[in-house]
VEXDREN-2710 file (C-alpha; in Angstrom, 1 decimal):
% VEXDREN-2710
k/r/px/py/pz
1/MET/40.7/148.2/167.6
2/ARG/39.0/144.7/166.6
3/ILE/40.2/143.0/163.7
4/MET/38.4/140.1/162.1
5/THR/41.3/138.3/160.0
6/LYS/39.8/135.8/157.4
7/PHE/42.5/133.4/155.5
8/GLY/41.8/131.8/151.9
9/GLY/42.6/128.7/151.0
10/SER/46.0/129.7/149.2
11/SER/47.1/131.1/152.8
12/LEU/47.2/128.0/154.3
13/ALA/47.9/125.6/151.5
14/ASP/51.0/124.2/153.4
15/ALA/53.1/124.4/156.7
16/SER/55.1/127.5/154.8
17/GLN/51.9/129.3/154.6
18/PHE/50.7/128.5/158.2
19/HIS/54.3/130.2/159.2
20/LYS/53.2/133.3/157.4
21/VAL/50.1/133.5/158.5
22/ARG/51.1/133.0/162.1
23/GLY/53.5/136.5/161.3
24/ILE/50.6/138.2/160.2
25/VAL/48.2/137.3/163.0
26/GLU/51.2/138.2/165.8
27/ALA/52.3/141.4/164.1
28/ASP/49.3/143.4/165.4
29/GLY/47.3/142.2/168.7
30/ASP/44.1/143.7/167.7
31/ARG/43.8/140.7/165.3
32/LEU/41.3/138.5/167.7
33/PHE/39.3/136.6/165.5
34/VAL/40.5/134.4/162.8
35/VAL/38.3/132.6/160.4
36/VAL/39.9/129.7/157.9
37/SER/39.5/127.9/154.7
38/ALA/40.8/124.7/153.8
39/PRO/44.1/124.4/152.0
40/GLY/44.0/125.3/148.3
41/ARG/46.4/124.3/145.6
42/ARG/50.3/124.6/146.4
43/GLU/51.0/124.9/143.0
44/PRO/49.1/125.0/139.6
45/ASN/48.6/121.2/139.2
46/ASP/47.7/120.4/142.8
47/GLU/43.9/119.8/144.2
48/LYS/42.4/121.4/146.6
49/ILE/41.3/119.9/149.8
50/THR/37.5/120.5/149.6
51/ASP/37.7/119.4/145.9
52/LEU/39.2/116.0/147.1
53/LEU/36.6/115.8/149.8
54/LEU/34.0/116.4/147.4
55/GLN/35.3/113.3/145.5
56/CYS/35.1/111.3/148.3
57/ALA/31.5/112.2/149.0
58/GLU/30.5/111.2/145.2
59/ARG/32.7/108.2/145.3
60/ARG/30.9/107.0/148.3
61/ARG/27.8/107.6/146.9
62/THR/28.2/106.5/143.6
63/GLY/29.6/103.2/145.2
64/LEU/33.2/103.4/144.6
65/SER/36.0/103.4/147.1
66/PHE/36.5/106.8/148.7
67/ARG/39.9/106.0/150.1
68/PRO/42.1/106.7/147.2
69/PRO/41.5/110.8/147.7
70/PHE/40.7/110.3/151.1
71/ALA/44.3/109.3/151.5
72/ARG/45.7/112.2/149.8
73/VAL/43.7/114.5/152.1
74/SER/45.1/112.5/155.3
75/GLU/48.6/113.0/153.7
76/ARG/48.3/116.7/153.7
77/PHE/47.2/117.4/157.0
78/ARG/49.6/115.1/158.5
79/SER/52.2/116.6/156.7
80/ILE/51.2/120.1/158.0
81/GLU/50.7/118.6/161.8
82/SER/54.1/117.1/161.6
83/GLU/56.0/120.0/159.9
84/LEU/55.0/122.5/162.3
85/GLY/55.7/120.3/165.4
86/LEU/52.2/120.2/166.6
87/ASN/50.0/117.5/167.9
88/VAL/46.1/117.7/167.5
89/GLY/45.3/114.0/167.5
90/MET/45.1/114.4/163.7
91/GLU/45.1/110.5/163.5
92/ARG/42.3/110.4/165.3
93/GLU/40.3/113.1/164.0
94/LEU/41.5/111.5/160.3
95/ALA/39.9/108.2/161.5
96/ASP/36.8/109.5/162.8
97/ILE/35.9/111.3/159.4
98/GLU/36.9/108.0/157.7
99/HIS/34.5/106.1/159.6
100/ALA/31.8/108.7/158.8
101/ILE/32.1/108.6/155.1
102/GLU/32.2/104.9/155.4
103/SER/28.8/105.1/157.5
104/GLY/27.1/107.3/155.0
105/ALA/27.8/110.9/156.1
106/SER/26.2/113.4/154.2
107/ALA/28.3/115.4/151.5
108/ASP/28.0/119.0/153.1
109/TYR/29.5/116.8/156.4
110/ILE/32.2/115.6/154.3
111/ALA/32.9/118.9/152.3
112/SER/33.1/120.8/155.5
113/ARG/36.1/118.8/157.5
114/GLY/38.6/120.6/155.1
115/GLU/37.8/124.0/157.3
116/TYR/37.5/122.2/160.4
117/LEU/40.8/120.2/160.7
118/THR/42.5/123.2/159.5
119/GLY/40.5/125.3/162.2
120/LEU/42.2/122.7/164.7
121/LEU/45.5/122.7/163.3
122/LEU/45.8/127.0/163.2
123/ALA/44.2/127.7/166.7
124/GLU/47.0/125.1/168.2
125/TYR/49.8/126.7/166.1
126/LEU/48.7/130.3/167.1
127/GLY/47.5/129.2/171.0
128/PHE/44.3/130.9/170.2
129/GLY/40.9/128.8/171.5
130/PHE/38.9/126.7/168.7
131/LEU/35.1/127.3/168.0
132/ASP/33.1/125.2/165.6
133/PRO/30.9/127.5/163.3
134/ALA/28.5/124.4/164.1
135/GLU/27.6/126.4/167.2
136/LEU/27.7/129.9/165.7
137/ILE/26.1/129.7/162.5
138/ALA/22.2/128.3/161.6
139/PHE/20.7/127.0/158.7
140/HIS/16.7/126.5/158.2
141/ASP/15.3/122.9/157.8
142/ASP/15.4/123.8/153.9
143/GLY/19.1/124.7/154.2
144/THR/18.6/128.3/153.8
145/TYR/21.0/130.6/155.6
146/ASP/19.4/131.9/158.9
147/ASP/20.3/135.3/160.2
148/GLU/18.1/135.8/163.2
149/THR/19.3/132.5/164.7
150/THR/23.4/132.8/164.0
151/GLN/23.1/136.5/165.5
152/ARG/21.9/135.1/168.7
153/TRP/24.3/132.1/168.5
154/CYS/27.1/134.3/168.0
155/GLN/26.6/136.4/171.2
156/LYS/28.7/134.0/172.9
157/LEU/31.4/135.7/170.9
158/SER/31.1/138.9/172.8
159/VAL/33.0/136.9/175.9
160/LYS/35.3/135.4/173.7
161/GLU/38.7/136.7/171.8
162/ARG/41.8/135.0/170.3
163/VAL/40.0/132.2/168.6
164/VAL/39.9/130.2/165.0
165/ILE/36.9/129.6/163.4
166/PRO/36.4/127.6/160.5
167/GLY/34.8/128.9/157.7
168/PHE/32.4/127.6/155.0
169/TYR/29.7/125.8/157.1
170/GLY/27.5/125.6/160.2
171/ARG/24.3/123.5/161.0
172/LYS/20.7/123.2/160.6
173/ARG/18.2/122.6/163.5
174/ASP/18.4/118.9/163.4
175/GLY/22.3/119.1/164.0
176/SER/22.8/118.1/160.7
177/ILE/26.0/119.8/159.0
178/LYS/25.3/122.2/156.1
179/THR/27.8/124.0/153.9
180/PHE/27.0/127.7/152.3
181/SER/26.8/127.1/148.4
182/ARG/29.4/129.9/147.0
183/GLY/32.1/132.0/148.7
184/GLY/31.6/130.2/152.1
185/SER/34.4/131.2/154.0
186/ASP/34.3/134.9/153.0
187/ILE/30.1/134.6/154.2
188/THR/31.5/133.3/157.7
189/GLY/34.4/135.9/158.2
190/ALA/31.7/138.5/157.4
191/ILE/29.2/136.9/159.7
192/ILE/31.8/136.7/162.4
193/ALA/33.0/140.3/161.9
194/ARG/29.7/141.7/162.2
195/ALA/29.1/139.6/165.3
196/VAL/31.7/140.7/167.1
197/ARG/31.3/144.8/166.0
198/ALA/35.0/144.4/164.2
199/ASP/36.4/147.6/163.3
200/ILE/37.8/146.1/160.1
201/TYR/37.4/142.9/158.2
202/GLU/40.9/142.0/156.8
203/ASN/40.4/139.3/153.9
204/TRP/44.1/137.7/153.2
205/THR/44.6/135.9/149.9
206/ASP/47.0/135.5/146.9
207/VAL/46.4/138.8/145.2
208/ASP/47.7/142.4/146.0
209/GLY/44.0/143.2/146.0
210/PHE/41.2/143.9/143.5
211/MET/42.5/145.2/139.8
212/MET/41.2/147.8/138.1
213/ALA/40.4/145.6/134.7
214/ASP/40.8/142.0/134.2
215/PRO/44.8/140.9/133.7
216/ARG/43.3/138.3/131.1
217/ILE/42.5/141.3/128.9
218/VAL/44.8/144.3/130.1
219/GLU/48.2/144.1/130.9
220/ASN/49.5/144.7/134.8
221/PRO/46.2/146.8/135.8
222/ARG/46.5/148.9/138.5
223/ILE/45.4/147.8/142.1
224/MET/42.3/149.5/143.4
225/GLU/43.4/150.7/146.5
226/LEU/40.1/152.2/147.6
227/VAL/36.6/151.1/146.1
228/THR/33.2/151.7/147.5
229/TYR/30.4/148.6/148.4
230/SER/28.5/150.2/145.7
231/GLU/31.2/150.5/143.2
232/LEU/32.2/147.1/143.9
233/ARG/28.7/145.8/143.7
234/GLU/28.5/147.4/140.3
235/LEU/32.1/145.8/138.8
236/SER/31.0/142.1/140.4
237/TYR/27.9/142.3/138.3
238/MET/29.5/143.2/135.3
239/GLY/32.2/140.1/135.5
240/ALA/34.7/141.4/137.7
241/ASN/36.6/139.1/139.9
242/VAL/35.9/140.4/143.0
243/LEU/34.1/139.5/146.5
244/HIS/30.6/138.1/145.5
245/GLU/27.8/140.2/147.3
246/ASP/26.5/137.2/149.1
247/SER/29.9/137.0/150.8
248/ILE/30.0/140.5/152.0
249/PHE/26.5/141.6/153.1
250/PRO/26.6/141.4/156.9
251/VAL/29.6/143.4/156.7
252/ARG/28.3/145.7/154.4
253/ARG/25.0/146.1/156.5
254/ALA/26.9/146.9/159.6
255/ARG/29.3/149.3/157.5
256/ILE/32.4/147.7/158.0
257/PRO/35.4/148.2/156.1
258/ILE/37.0/145.2/154.2
259/HIS/40.8/145.2/153.5
260/VAL/41.8/142.8/150.9
261/ARG/45.5/141.7/151.4
262/ASN/48.2/139.5/150.1
263/THR/49.3/136.7/152.5
264/ASN/52.9/136.4/150.6
265/LYS/53.1/140.1/150.3
266/PRO/51.8/141.7/153.5
267/GLU/53.6/144.7/153.0
268/ALA/51.2/145.3/149.9
269/SER/48.6/148.2/150.7
270/GLY/45.8/146.1/149.3
271/THR/42.3/147.0/148.4
272/LEU/40.2/149.1/151.0
273/ILE/36.4/148.4/150.7
274/VAL/34.5/151.1/152.5
275/PRO/30.8/152.4/152.9
276/ASP/29.5/154.9/150.9
277/GLY/30.1/158.3/152.1
278/SER/33.3/157.6/153.8
279/MET/35.6/160.7/153.8
280/GLY/38.3/159.0/152.3
281/VAL/36.1/158.1/148.9
282/GLN/35.4/162.1/149.3
283/ARG/38.7/163.0/148.9
284/ARG/39.9/160.4/146.1
285/GLN/41.1/162.0/143.3
286/SER/40.6/159.3/140.3
287/GLU/37.2/159.9/138.5
288/VAL/37.2/156.0/137.6
289/THR/37.2/153.2/139.9
290/GLY/37.5/150.1/137.6
291/VAL/36.5/148.5/134.3
292/SER/34.2/145.6/133.8
293/GLY/32.6/143.7/131.3
294/ARG/31.0/140.5/129.5
295/THR/30.1/139.2/126.0
296/GLY/27.2/137.3/125.3
297/PHE/24.2/139.7/125.0
298/THR/21.7/140.3/122.1
299/VAL/19.8/143.6/122.0
300/ILE/15.9/143.5/120.6
301/THR/15.1/147.2/119.6
302/VAL/11.2/147.9/119.0
303/THR/10.5/151.0/116.9
304/LYS/6.6/152.6/117.2
305/ASP/5.7/155.8/116.1
306/ASN/4.8/157.8/118.9
307/MET/5.6/155.4/121.6
308/HIS/6.2/157.9/124.1
309/LYS/2.3/158.9/124.1
310/GLU/1.0/155.1/124.3
311/VAL/0.3/154.4/128.0
312/GLY/1.4/151.3/129.1
313/PHE/3.8/150.3/126.1
314/GLY/6.8/149.7/128.3
315/TYR/4.8/147.4/130.6
316/ARG/3.7/145.3/127.5
317/LEU/6.8/144.9/126.5
318/LEU/8.4/143.6/129.4
319/ARG/5.4/141.7/130.2
320/VAL/6.8/139.5/127.1
321/LEU/9.7/139.1/128.9
322/SER/8.4/138.2/132.3
323/HIS/5.9/135.9/130.3
324/ASN/8.6/133.9/129.0
325/ASN/10.9/133.9/132.4
326/ILE/13.6/136.0/130.9
327/SER/15.3/139.0/132.5
328/PHE/17.0/142.1/131.0
329/GLU/20.2/143.9/131.7
330/ASN/19.5/147.3/130.7
331/CYS/16.8/149.2/128.7
332/PRO/17.8/152.0/126.9
333/SER/15.0/154.3/125.2
334/GLY/14.1/157.0/123.0
335/ILE/10.7/158.7/122.2
336/ASP/10.1/156.1/119.6
337/MET/12.3/153.2/120.3
338/MET/13.0/150.9/123.2
339/SER/16.0/148.6/123.2
340/LEU/16.0/145.2/125.5
341/VAL/19.5/144.3/126.4
342/ILE/19.4/140.2/127.4
343/ASP/21.9/137.5/128.2
344/ASP/22.0/135.0/125.7
345/ARG/22.0/132.3/128.2
346/ASN/18.5/134.0/129.4
347/LEU/17.3/134.0/125.6
348/LYS/18.4/130.6/124.7
349/GLY/15.7/128.7/122.6
350/LYS/13.2/131.8/123.3
351/LEU/14.3/134.2/120.9
352/ASP/11.4/133.6/118.2
353/ALA/8.6/133.1/120.9
354/VAL/9.4/136.5/122.5
355/ILE/10.0/138.4/118.9
356/SER/6.3/136.6/118.2
357/GLU/4.6/138.0/121.3
358/ILE/6.2/141.4/121.0
359/ARG/4.7/142.0/117.5
360/GLN/1.0/140.5/119.2
361/ASP/1.1/142.6/121.8
362/CYS/2.7/146.1/121.1
363/GLU/2.1/146.1/117.5
364/PRO/5.4/147.5/116.6
365/ASN/6.6/149.1/113.3
366/THR/9.9/147.3/113.6
367/ILE/11.8/144.7/115.3
368/GLU/15.6/144.6/115.1
369/VAL/17.7/141.6/116.9
370/THR/21.5/142.2/117.1
371/SER/23.4/139.5/118.4
372/GLN/27.1/138.9/119.6
373/ILE/27.1/142.5/121.7
374/ALA/29.7/142.9/125.0
375/LEU/28.7/145.4/127.4
376/ILE/31.6/147.4/129.5
377/ALA/31.0/149.2/132.5
378/THR/33.1/152.2/133.6
379/VAL/32.3/152.6/137.2
380/GLY/33.8/155.4/139.6
381/LYS/31.8/157.6/142.2
382/GLY/33.9/160.4/141.1
383/MET/32.4/160.8/137.8
384/VAL/29.5/162.5/138.9
385/ARG/32.1/165.5/140.1
386/ALA/34.4/165.1/137.2
387/LYS/33.9/167.3/133.8
388/GLY/35.0/165.4/130.4
389/VAL/34.3/161.8/131.7
390/SER/32.1/160.9/128.7
391/ALA/34.3/162.9/126.5
392/LYS/37.2/160.8/127.7
393/LEU/35.7/157.7/127.3
394/PHE/34.0/158.2/124.0
395/GLY/37.1/159.7/122.8
396/ALA/39.3/156.5/123.7
397/LEU/37.0/154.2/121.7
398/ARG/36.8/156.7/118.6
399/ASP/40.7/156.6/118.8
400/ALA/40.5/152.8/119.0
401/GLY/38.3/152.7/115.6
402/ILE/35.4/150.9/118.2
403/ASN/31.9/151.9/117.0
404/VAL/29.5/152.1/120.2
405/ARG/26.2/150.1/119.5
406/LEU/24.6/151.3/122.9
407/ILE/24.8/153.7/125.8
408/ASN/23.6/153.8/129.2
409/GLN/24.1/155.7/132.6
410/SER/22.5/155.0/135.4
411/SER/20.5/158.6/137.6
412/SER/23.5/158.2/139.9
413/GLU/26.0/158.9/137.5
414/MET/28.1/156.2/138.9
415/ASN/28.7/153.9/135.8
416/ILE/28.5/154.2/132.1
417/ILE/27.6/151.2/130.1
418/VAL/28.3/151.1/126.4
419/GLY/27.5/148.3/124.0
420/VAL/30.1/147.3/121.1
421/GLU/30.3/144.4/119.0
422/GLN/31.5/141.3/120.7
423/ARG/34.7/141.3/118.3
424/ASP/36.0/144.6/119.8
425/PHE/35.1/143.6/123.4
426/GLU/39.0/143.5/124.3
427/ALA/40.3/146.3/122.4
428/ALA/37.7/148.2/124.0
429/VAL/38.1/147.5/127.7
430/ASN/42.2/148.3/126.9
431/ALA/41.2/151.7/125.4
432/VAL/38.9/152.5/128.2
433/TYR/41.5/151.7/130.7
434/ARG/44.2/153.4/129.3
435/ALA/42.3/156.8/128.9
436/PHE/41.6/156.7/132.9
437/ALA/44.5/154.7/134.5
438/LYS/47.4/157.1/133.4
END
């Protein structure tokens, strides 16, 4: 068994968190590779190390002194080194970084130093080796990720184990440091997991796992103990706070399971993300995995007699959106009707032009515009085998007094999307959750 472990910023916020991390790593001898984020907040009003480093970069760029935020960065790392009784040459490292900032180092280099210093500390604390991701993770000259070169560089990991690797960054071919734009340490963890052919990729954070619904809307929602990559993608797209697709594509491609766990409660089962078709999913009893949704949609409904017989009608309607550089979320349709569900952010300032072009190109009988619509996705691979899912879903909305404005279900039968008026959004999410989370 080869386990790749990644620890987020909250897991490494201070010396006491480092101690928890060492306990987790040492509890299983198969945890051979560790990827780290920079220290996060120690308490709600605290600052993340990466945010402080970005302040340093911005202040240096605008001619202001970067030393106030850099002093806070230095204090955090000195404190961790001292409290853990380590000696990684932190004063020298900090002096080198300060000199680099003073000399005009790039924002990417400055931002990456939080992960770099954290990696040095944790490697020493665990007694592991240290590998700089600048020697593993490649970017093209234009700043986009270079997967082919990365896979070649990562071949050196085949003869390495028990190493700590900072997340978030790599380097371009000219040697300059380049960071990932979002979820950087998660991406690094996934890349390393694939490179070392890990049997599982553990992603340690500060929550027990992914919840069945947004806890800001539903009180104490259940943890999703088992979810497939496809289900996760559907839930993420509809607004669930889960791992972003960019951060898991390497392990999804390699069909490596991800286990999301809580550093502060390592005994909790967490959430296991598995490839589609896994036996555990086939045996799972629940028909619904999770419920998520978003507000802020507009629905444009176009009607025309005998639309279904008019060749090219749908093409002309969608061409209007393409001409205005607008994407759509869903397209429910009937014999004489097509609806376009569009995110308001994409439609802003363009609605009048879109309506005018639809009238000109499609010659419809009517065009109806409905704003302030929310979409709610009920997701679960078990729905395809379960009877009465739709009845339970729409019965719950009926009992809550909520009118459904649109319905859309994919051919895979893995999700059902309903549109409701925005004012009913939270009540609708609660009603659907309660129907399936008994």
